[in-house]
C-alpha positions as CSV (number, residue, x, y, z in Angstrom):
1,M,371.7,-177.1,109.4
2,P,369.6,-180.5,108.4
3,I,369.1,-182.0,105.5
4,I,365.9,-183.2,104.4
5,Q,366.6,-186.9,103.1
6,S,363.5,-187.3,100.4
7,V,364.4,-183.8,99.2
8,E,367.9,-184.7,98.8
9,R,366.8,-187.9,96.7
10,A,364.4,-186.5,94.3
11,L,366.8,-184.1,93.2
12,Q,369.6,-187.1,93.1
13,I,367.2,-188.9,90.9
14,L,366.4,-185.3,88.7
15,D,370.5,-185.1,88.4
16,L,370.8,-188.5,87.1
17,F,369.2,-187.3,83.6
18,D,371.7,-185.9,80.8
19,E,371.8,-185.5,77.4
20,Y,373.7,-189.1,77.4
21,R,370.9,-190.7,79.6
22,P,367.4,-189.0,78.7
23,E,365.2,-191.7,80.1
24,L,365.9,-193.9,82.8
25,K,364.0,-197.2,84.2
26,I,363.1,-197.2,87.6
27,T,365.9,-200.5,88.0
28,E,368.6,-198.1,86.8
29,I,367.5,-195.5,89.0
30,S,367.5,-197.7,92.0
31,A,370.9,-199.0,90.8
32,K,372.6,-195.6,90.2
33,L,371.5,-194.6,93.7
34,Q,371.6,-197.8,96.1
35,L,368.0,-197.4,97.0
36,H,365.4,-200.0,97.3
37,K,362.9,-199.9,94.4
38,S,359.5,-199.0,96.6
39,T,361.4,-196.1,97.5
40,V,362.4,-194.8,94.0
41,H,359.0,-196.1,92.8
42,S,357.3,-193.5,95.5
43,L,359.8,-190.8,94.8
44,L,359.5,-190.8,90.9
45,K,355.5,-190.9,91.6
46,T,355.7,-187.6,93.9
47,L,358.0,-186.2,91.1
48,Q,355.4,-187.2,88.4
49,A,352.6,-185.7,90.3
50,Q,354.3,-182.4,90.2
51,H,355.3,-182.6,86.5
52,Y,359.0,-183.0,87.0
53,I,359.0,-186.5,86.1
54,Q,357.5,-188.1,83.5
55,Q,357.1,-191.9,82.2
56,N,357.4,-192.9,78.2
57,P,354.2,-195.0,78.1
58,E,355.4,-196.7,75.1
59,N,358.9,-198.2,77.0
60,G,357.9,-197.7,80.8
61,K,361.3,-195.7,80.9
62,Y,360.9,-192.3,82.8
63,R,362.2,-188.8,81.7
64,L,362.7,-185.1,82.6
65,G,359.4,-183.5,82.8
66,L,358.1,-180.0,81.6
67,K,358.0,-178.3,84.7
68,L,361.3,-178.2,84.6
69,L,361.6,-176.8,81.3
70,E,359.2,-174.0,82.3
71,R,361.5,-173.1,85.8
72,S,364.4,-173.3,83.3
73,S,363.1,-170.7,81.1
74,R,362.3,-168.5,83.5
75,L,365.8,-168.9,85.1
76,I,367.1,-168.2,81.3
77,E,365.4,-165.0,80.9
78,S,367.0,-163.5,83.9
79,L,369.6,-165.2,83.0
80,D,370.0,-164.3,79.2
81,I,374.2,-164.4,78.7
82,R,374.1,-162.2,75.7
83,Q,372.6,-159.5,77.9
84,V,374.9,-160.4,80.2
85,A,378.1,-160.4,77.8
86,R,376.6,-157.8,75.9
87,G,378.7,-154.9,78.2
88,E,382.2,-156.7,78.6
89,L,382.1,-157.3,74.1
90,E,381.4,-153.9,74.2
91,E,384.5,-152.7,76.4
92,L,386.7,-155.3,74.9
93,C,385.9,-153.7,71.4
94,R,386.4,-150.2,72.8
95,V,389.9,-150.8,74.5
96,T,391.3,-152.9,71.6
97,G,389.5,-151.5,68.7
98,Q,389.0,-155.4,67.1
99,T,385.5,-157.4,66.9
100,V,384.8,-159.0,69.6
101,H,382.4,-162.3,69.3
102,L,380.2,-164.2,71.5
103,V,380.2,-168.3,70.4
104,V,377.8,-171.2,71.9
105,L,378.6,-174.6,71.5
106,D,375.9,-176.4,69.3
107,G,376.9,-180.4,68.4
108,R,380.3,-180.2,67.0
109,E,380.2,-176.5,66.0
110,G,380.3,-173.4,67.4
111,V,377.7,-170.7,66.6
112,Y,377.9,-166.9,67.1
113,I,375.5,-165.2,69.0
114,D,376.7,-162.3,69.7
115,K,379.4,-159.6,68.2
116,V,380.4,-156.5,68.2
117,E,382.7,-154.8,65.4
118,G,385.1,-152.3,66.0
119,P,386.5,-149.9,64.1
120,K,389.9,-151.3,63.3
121,A,388.5,-154.2,61.7
122,V,388.2,-155.3,58.3
123,I,387.0,-158.9,59.3
124,R,383.7,-159.1,57.7
125,Y,383.1,-163.3,57.6
126,S,381.3,-163.3,61.0
127,R,377.5,-163.0,61.2
128,I,375.2,-164.0,64.1
129,G,374.0,-167.0,63.6
130,K,376.5,-168.6,61.5
131,R,378.5,-171.6,62.5
132,I,382.0,-172.4,63.0
133,P,384.4,-175.4,63.1
134,L,385.7,-176.5,66.6
135,H,388.5,-177.5,65.6
136,S,390.3,-174.8,63.7
137,S,388.9,-171.8,65.3
138,A,389.9,-170.4,68.7
139,V,386.2,-170.2,69.8
140,G,385.8,-173.9,69.2
141,K,388.9,-174.8,71.7
142,A,387.7,-172.7,74.0
143,L,384.7,-174.4,74.2
144,I,385.4,-177.5,74.0
145,A,388.5,-178.1,76.1
146,D,387.2,-178.2,79.4
147,A,384.5,-180.3,78.7
148,L,384.1,-183.4,81.0
149,P,386.0,-186.1,79.5
150,E,382.9,-188.1,78.3
151,K,381.3,-185.1,76.6
152,L,384.9,-184.9,74.9
153,E,385.0,-188.1,73.6
154,A,381.2,-188.1,72.2
155,I,382.3,-184.9,70.5
156,L,385.4,-186.1,69.3
157,A,384.3,-189.9,68.0
158,G,384.2,-189.3,63.5
159,Y,384.7,-186.0,63.9
160,T,385.9,-184.7,60.7
161,Y,389.1,-182.3,60.9
162,A,388.6,-180.6,57.1
163,K,391.4,-178.6,56.4
164,H,390.3,-174.8,55.8
165,T,394.3,-173.4,55.3
166,E,398.1,-174.7,55.3
167,R,397.7,-174.3,59.4
168,T,394.6,-176.0,60.3
169,L,395.0,-178.8,62.6
170,T,394.0,-182.3,61.0
171,S,394.2,-184.9,63.6
172,E,392.5,-185.7,66.8
173,S,396.1,-185.8,68.1
174,A,397.1,-182.9,67.1
175,L,393.7,-181.1,68.8
176,R,393.9,-182.7,71.9
177,A,397.6,-181.7,72.1
178,E,396.3,-178.1,71.5
179,L,393.3,-178.4,74.1
180,E,396.0,-179.5,76.9
181,R,397.5,-175.7,75.8
182,V,394.3,-174.2,76.2
183,R,393.9,-175.6,79.7
184,E,397.2,-174.7,80.6
185,Q,397.2,-170.9,79.8
186,G,393.5,-170.8,80.3
187,Y,393.0,-169.3,76.8
188,A,392.9,-170.5,72.9
189,V,394.6,-169.1,69.3
190,D,393.5,-169.5,66.4
191,D,397.0,-168.5,64.6
192,Q,395.3,-168.5,60.5
193,E,393.9,-172.0,61.1
194,N,390.5,-170.5,59.9
195,E,391.0,-167.9,57.8
196,P,394.5,-166.7,56.0
197,G,395.7,-163.4,57.6
198,V,393.0,-163.9,60.7
199,Y,394.3,-164.1,64.6
200,C,391.8,-164.9,66.9
201,I,392.2,-165.2,70.4
202,A,389.2,-167.1,73.1
203,V,388.3,-167.6,76.4
204,P,385.2,-169.7,77.8
205,I,383.1,-168.5,80.2
206,H,381.6,-170.7,82.8
207,G,377.9,-171.4,83.9
208,Y,376.4,-172.2,87.5
209,T,377.1,-175.7,86.6
210,G,380.9,-175.4,86.1
211,E,380.9,-176.3,82.8
212,V,381.6,-173.8,80.1
213,A,378.3,-171.9,79.0
214,A,380.1,-169.8,76.2
215,A,383.3,-168.7,74.3
216,M,384.2,-164.6,73.5
217,S,387.0,-163.9,71.0
218,I,388.9,-160.8,69.6
219,S,389.1,-161.5,65.7
220,M,392.3,-159.7,63.6
221,L,394.1,-159.4,60.8
222,I,397.7,-161.0,62.0
223,A,400.1,-158.5,60.7
224,R,398.2,-155.3,62.2
225,V,398.7,-156.6,65.5
226,S,402.0,-157.0,67.2
227,E,403.2,-160.0,69.6
228,Q,403.1,-157.5,72.5
229,E,399.4,-156.5,71.8
230,R,397.8,-159.9,71.3
231,E,399.6,-160.8,74.7
232,A,397.3,-158.1,76.4
233,Y,394.3,-158.8,74.1
234,A,394.6,-162.3,76.0
235,Q,394.9,-160.8,79.3
236,A,391.8,-158.6,78.7
237,L,389.8,-161.6,77.6
238,L,390.7,-163.5,80.9
239,A,390.0,-160.9,83.2
240,A,386.2,-160.3,81.3
241,S,386.0,-163.9,81.2
242,E,386.4,-164.2,85.4
243,R,383.8,-161.5,85.8
244,L,381.1,-163.4,83.8
245,S,382.1,-166.5,85.0
246,A,381.3,-165.0,88.6
247,R,377.6,-162.9,87.2
248,L,377.1,-166.4,85.9
249,G,377.2,-168.2,89.1
250,G,380.4,-170.2,87.5
251,G,382.7,-169.0,89.8
252,L,386.3,-167.7,88.4
253,A,387.1,-168.6,85.4
254,R,390.3,-170.9,84.9
255,R,393.3,-169.8,85.8
256,P,396.4,-170.7,83.5
257,G,398.0,-173.8,84.7
258,A,395.0,-175.0,86.9
259,R,393.1,-178.4,86.5
């Protein structure tokens, strides 16, 4: 199938913008794509006419236009991760009897966006909308373990390692070692690091870009769950993560030991 070069170049321009580079000069775009300025200018004007690109009148730089927000909102409505994940949360809760959470990354914290409370649950600290630290929670580790290097560096730069229990990780080196363990085994754990007596297991859910879109966890009282049960919960979470990642267009979730 032939590739239409002008369309490909226009899409490459859109791909240059991200949270670290919200605005770009025409010379920056030209250099990154190795295209002549006149070619880039024509492409930008075409995208601007269709409202996919807009120009900041104060500094002349270009940024993404509102048309992309309009289109992405349509996609989000049809792929609301809470709706997609709800069935898996309920099934995990039914099988384990424990509380199951769905959490997304917001800055340097995780945010609970859904939960299903199991009949065995006696844990009441979580609620939808509550924020949770990244370094002391299983979901937090799952959310950032597979992050792109530059994104992880930005998150960890100046990060505060608040100590919640005697088991809390309190340094960047300790957290990085734990994130490597998460990448190796495919899931994260919180062994009484955020709440005394509470053990959590979490897995990442990958979206269509391949990046982590959310994390899903099972929380329990460690005194009431055996090591064999915890391993069974981890495997159930991994299987659910693979199914959800596939439905979100992210393919199979990371397998233990994969790179």
